N, C-alpha and C positions, 0 to 999 in steps of 0.2 A: 505388544500383545501379551508379553509374558505377565501371568499374575492377573489377567483379566478373563471374564467369561466371553467366550466366541459364540458364534451363531448356533452351533450345536449345543453347547451348554445353555443357551436361553431356550431352546426348544425342549431340552430336557426339564429345565425349571418349569416352564408353561405347561408341559404334559403332566408334570407332578402335580401342580395346582389343580389341573382339570381332573386328574385321578383323583386327587383328594375330595374335591367337590362332588364328583359322581358317586364316589363311595359313601359319602355322609347322607346324599339322596338316597342312594340304595338301602342303607344300613339304618336309616331313620325308622323308629318304630311306627307301625301302621297298624290299624286295626281292619283285618280282614274277617269278614263274616258273611255268611249266607243265612239270612233268617227267613222263617217261615212262620207268619202268625197263627199261632194255633187258635185265636179267636175268631179269625176268618174262616178257618176249617171248622170249627164249630157252627158258626153261623150257618155256612154252606150246609153241613150235615143236619142242622134242624129247620132249614128252609124247605116248606111243603113243596113237593112237585121237582126238587133238584135229584136227580139219580147220583149213583156212585160215579158213573163214567163221566158226568158233567163235573163233577168235583175233580175227578182225575185229569180231566182235560183242562181246566182252569189252573190246576196245581202246576201241570206241566208247562203252560204258557207263562206262569209266573216264574218258574224256575229257569225256563229259556231266557227270559229277559234279564234276570239276574246274572245268569251265566255269560251272556254278551257283555255286559257292563264289566265284570269281574276280568273276562278274558282281555278286553281292551286294556285295562288297568295292567294286567300282568305282561302283556305284549309290550307296553311303552316301559315297563321297568326291564323286561328282558333287552330291549334295544339299549337302554341306558347302561346295562351290565355289560354288553357287547362293546359299547363305546368306551366304558371304563377300562376292559382288558386291552383293547386296541391301544388306548392311551399309555396303560402301563407298559405295555412292549416297545412302543416308541420310546418312552421315557427310558428305560433300560438300555435299549439299543444306543441311543444318543449318549446317555451316561458314560456306557463302555467306551464308545468312540471317543469321547472327549477325555476320558481318563487315559487311554491308550496315546492319544495324541500328546497329553500332557506329559506322560512317561517318555515317549520318542522325544519330544522337544528337551526335557530335563535333560535325558541322557546325552542328547547331542550337545547341550549347553556345557555339561560337565566334562565332555570329550574335548571340547574347545578351549574351555579353562586349562585342562591338563596339558595342551599343546598337542593332543592328538589329533590325527586328520580328520575332519568331519565326512561322514560317509555313511 
């Protein structure tokens, strides 16, 4: 087993790959925008019989619908971010455990090679 990657090492490698993929997805450029079409507002304002309160109501409904779409997208990115953090913590933990085990095994190997009692 000396010189090969053990199960903890493979978990560390897999979580490294998962962290990399999640970070790329999170950091990939996106276009976030919330638009209010001014032409629609102008049409509403120029429509006979439409009051300012009707315009305000329609605008509020439009903005609410856009908010829900944006919120759902940001919620999914937030979950992905949380997953990336967890994968990174698992990765670091298993890398540290694997390095500690390697150092411990290496020190025992050198102790045996020098004739010192293993213990």
